[in-house]
Structures are given as C-alpha cells and as structure tokens.
Backbone bond lengths (Angstrom), bond angles and torsions (degrees), N, CA, C in turn:
res aa  C-N    CA-C-N  psi(-1)  N-CA   C-N-CA  omega(-1)  CA-C   N-CA-C  phi
1 M - - - 1.451 - - 1.540 106.81 -
2 S 1.316 113.99 131.75 1.468 119.08 -178.21 1.509 109.12 -84.15
3 T 1.347 113.64 170.36 1.428 117.08 -178.49 1.539 113.66 -64.64
4 G 1.309 116.16 -34.71 1.437 120.87 178.20 1.554 112.24 -65.78
5 A 1.328 114.74 -40.01 1.475 118.01 179.22 1.508 110.02 -69.39
6 A 1.318 117.33 -37.71 1.451 119.98 177.97 1.517 112.18 -65.70
7 A 1.338 116.54 -38.66 1.423 120.59 178.02 1.533 110.70 -68.37
8 S 1.290 116.02 -37.70 1.464 121.00 177.19 1.503 111.15 -62.83
9 G 1.370 115.54 -46.78 1.486 120.60 178.52 1.504 110.94 -62.63
10 S 1.342 117.63 -39.93 1.440 121.07 179.44 1.522 110.19 -66.13
11 H 1.326 116.55 -42.25 1.467 121.75 177.44 1.524 110.79 -60.02
12 W 1.349 116.08 -42.00 1.453 120.31 -179.42 1.543 110.58 -64.09
13 R 1.331 117.33 -44.55 1.498 120.70 178.48 1.515 109.32 -62.42
14 L 1.322 117.32 -42.80 1.472 121.22 179.89 1.541 109.53 -60.53
15 Q 1.335 116.35 -43.32 1.444 120.49 -179.27 1.524 111.19 -65.80
16 Q 1.334 117.73 -39.15 1.459 123.51 178.16 1.530 109.77 -63.10
17 T 1.333 115.46 -45.00 1.471 121.42 177.88 1.517 112.60 -60.49
18 Q 1.374 113.25 -42.91 1.464 119.37 179.92 1.506 109.50 -63.66
19 N 1.335 117.47 -41.72 1.452 122.24 -179.78 1.534 111.29 -62.40
20 L 1.355 115.80 -43.68 1.460 118.99 177.74 1.547 111.87 -62.96
21 A 1.341 114.54 -39.25 1.486 119.97 -179.70 1.544 108.33 -65.29
22 D 1.316 117.36 -43.43 1.474 119.48 178.80 1.532 112.48 -63.13
23 E 1.332 115.98 -40.38 1.457 118.61 178.27 1.541 110.45 -64.77
24 T 1.283 116.21 -41.05 1.480 119.88 178.56 1.544 111.72 -61.59
25 V 1.333 114.88 -44.59 1.468 118.96 178.06 1.530 111.50 -62.77
26 D 1.335 118.79 -40.89 1.434 121.45 175.66 1.504 111.91 -59.39
27 I 1.331 117.02 -44.92 1.475 120.67 179.84 1.504 109.42 -62.47
28 M 1.345 116.23 -41.85 1.511 117.88 -179.70 1.519 110.52 -63.87
29 R 1.361 116.88 -37.68 1.505 118.66 -178.97 1.518 109.34 -67.49
30 V 1.326 119.17 -40.74 1.433 120.76 177.89 1.531 111.60 -63.73
31 D 1.346 117.00 -40.69 1.454 123.29 179.85 1.518 108.10 -63.20
32 T 1.365 117.00 -47.20 1.439 120.38 179.29 1.540 111.88 -60.80
33 R 1.315 117.83 -43.97 1.442 122.59 177.08 1.512 112.45 -57.56
34 C 1.336 115.31 -46.41 1.438 122.98 -179.89 1.562 109.32 -61.06
35 W 1.338 116.21 -42.39 1.457 121.76 -178.20 1.509 109.28 -66.23
36 K 1.330 117.07 -42.53 1.483 120.69 179.20 1.536 110.87 -64.01
37 E 1.304 117.53 -44.28 1.426 121.44 179.20 1.548 111.43 -62.44
38 K 1.330 115.69 -39.14 1.459 119.02 177.13 1.478 111.58 -63.70
39 K 1.358 117.24 -46.43 1.446 120.51 -179.48 1.514 112.10 -63.71
40 L 1.335 115.79 -42.39 1.502 118.07 177.94 1.532 110.59 -60.31
41 S 1.309 114.95 -41.07 1.502 120.17 178.61 1.525 110.10 -61.84
42 E 1.323 117.94 -44.47 1.442 121.79 178.57 1.515 111.44 -62.92
43 W 1.369 115.66 -44.16 1.478 119.88 -179.85 1.518 109.07 -65.35
44 G 1.325 119.80 -35.38 1.431 122.50 179.20 1.520 109.70 -64.44
45 I 1.321 116.81 -43.42 1.475 120.74 179.60 1.584 108.48 -64.84
46 W 1.287 116.32 -44.18 1.501 118.15 -179.81 1.473 111.05 -64.21
47 W 1.396 117.61 -35.12 1.453 120.53 -179.73 1.527 107.39 -63.22
48 L 1.374 115.50 -45.76 1.505 118.31 -178.01 1.533 109.81 -61.96
49 I 1.347 116.41 -42.90 1.454 118.57 -178.42 1.531 110.10 -65.11
50 D 1.313 116.81 -43.53 1.485 121.61 178.43 1.488 109.90 -61.01
51 K 1.335 119.11 -42.95 1.452 123.26 178.07 1.514 111.76 -59.27
52 K 1.370 114.34 -44.41 1.487 119.71 -178.27 1.523 109.33 -65.65
53 V 1.354 117.31 -45.16 1.469 120.83 -178.02 1.551 108.56 -67.64
54 S 1.304 117.66 -38.82 1.458 120.81 178.57 1.509 111.32 -62.26
55 G 1.307 117.10 -39.99 1.473 121.93 174.60 1.517 112.63 -60.43
56 K 1.361 116.48 -43.13 1.423 119.75 178.11 1.527 111.70 -67.16
57 N 1.319 116.96 -38.94 1.487 120.91 175.42 1.508 111.48 -61.87
58 S 1.307 117.48 -40.59 1.476 119.67 179.74 1.538 109.57 -64.80
59 K 1.336 118.42 -40.31 1.455 121.87 -179.59 1.505 107.99 -65.53
60 M 1.347 119.52 -40.96 1.449 121.41 -179.65 1.526 111.27 -64.96
61 W 1.313 117.44 -39.13 1.461 121.77 177.57 1.544 108.81 -62.80
62 A 1.293 117.03 -46.86 1.466 121.96 -177.20 1.543 109.80 -61.74
63 I 1.315 118.32 -43.94 1.452 124.35 176.75 1.509 110.73 -61.33
64 G 1.348 116.20 -44.95 1.488 120.17 177.91 1.489 113.09 -61.99
65 I 1.323 116.13 -41.97 1.464 118.54 -178.99 1.522 111.25 -66.96
66 V 1.324 116.76 -38.32 1.467 121.48 176.47 1.503 111.96 -61.88
67 I 1.349 116.50 -45.06 1.452 122.36 -179.63 1.546 110.88 -64.32
68 V 1.327 116.35 -41.40 1.490 120.35 178.77 1.537 107.57 -65.31
69 A 1.327 117.43 -43.66 1.455 120.64 -178.41 1.564 109.95 -60.49
70 I 1.340 116.45 -42.95 1.468 121.64 -179.73 1.549 108.90 -63.17
71 I 1.311 116.52 -43.61 1.470 118.91 178.42 1.493 113.31 -63.32
72 I 1.331 117.57 -38.71 1.476 122.46 177.31 1.519 109.51 -64.41
73 I 1.336 116.50 -45.36 1.472 120.96 178.44 1.530 111.90 -61.37
74 L 1.334 115.47 -45.03 1.496 119.61 178.33 1.493 112.89 -64.69
75 C 1.340 118.15 -35.75 1.489 120.56 179.90 1.554 107.83 -70.42
76 G 1.326 117.07 -32.81 1.460 119.89 178.61 1.482 112.85 -73.74
77 M 1.298 118.07 -29.24 1.462 121.54 178.02 1.504 114.84 -74.04
78 F 1.291 115.97 -32.87 1.496 122.38 -177.77 1.503 109.29 -120.27
79 P 1.332 115.26 85.73 1.494 119.25 -178.17 1.529 112.77 -74.50
C-alpha cells in the first residue's frame, strides 16, 4: 500500500467516524428536545391543576371568613 492509498484510507475512516459522531449528536438533540417538550407539557398541566386548586382554596377561605364574621355579629347582637 502506498502512502497515498494509506492516507486515503485514513481519511475515509476519519470521515466515517465524523459522520457517526454527527448522527449521534443529532439523535441526542432530538432526544433532549423531546424531553424538554414533555417536561414543559407536564409543568403546564401541573400549573393548571395548581391554579384550579388555588381557586377552590380561595373560595373556601372566603366562605370561612364570611361564616366567622356572621358568627361574631350574631354573638354581638345577643349578649
């Protein structure tokens, strides 16, 4: 094998290795993007659930405060 043929074979292997590395990086980028989208979706769902629960908690607090205020007023009216 001459030096030119050896260099050509070496260049070919290097190119094949670079192609495999590029393909692997592309796969990792797609995997990372899918993971991020999944997490954002999950966080979005949890945000909606938290917002809904928070609204219910606010209503319960408001009802509780009104009931306590009525009890205080009634206790003041009938000593």
